[in-house]
C-alpha positions, 0 to 999 in steps of 0.5 A: 349335196355338200359335205359342208351343208349336211354337217355344218349348223350354220343357216347360211355361206358367207363369200366376199366380192372384190369389184374389178374395176378402176372406178369403182375399186374401193368396193373390197371384200363386200360381204354376201350370204347365202341363206342354206336354202339357196345354197342348196337350190343352187347345187341341186341344179345343174352346173351351168344353171347353178353357175348362172343363178349365183353369178345374178345373184352376186353382180345385183348384190354388187350393184345394189351395195354400191348404188346405196352407198353411192346415194348415202355419199350423195355421189349421184355423177357416179350412178351413171357409170355405175349403171353402164359397168354394172351390164359388163359384172361378170364372174370368170369359169369357176363353179357355183360349188367352188365358190361356195366351197373354194378350194385352197390349191386354186390359182384362179388369176379371178380369185384369191384364195378363201371365200373372195370373188371378184367381179369382173368389168373388163372384158 
């Protein structure tokens, strides 16, 4: 188990999500909070399964956040585009542990230092 989880009194981990899509590029720094129990569950899975689950959680959160915002702004015409683009939502080659507890030394072009994760739509 990660020392952060063992030694931290926080009940959750927050990361920030940005969408790499020219249609929805205004959606940057979407907060995504993961409860401590979910973090433990993900970290206790195999590396592949943990990444798959976290990726699904992230992509679903982005989809619902954008969908709710478009409805609120009455931009219903963009919802169909969102649904089409959301089928391509994914995150690149990082592990769940790297996403939850980022290494500031990374040079991954799909991730910034800190807790920002890019949801890719263009591959």
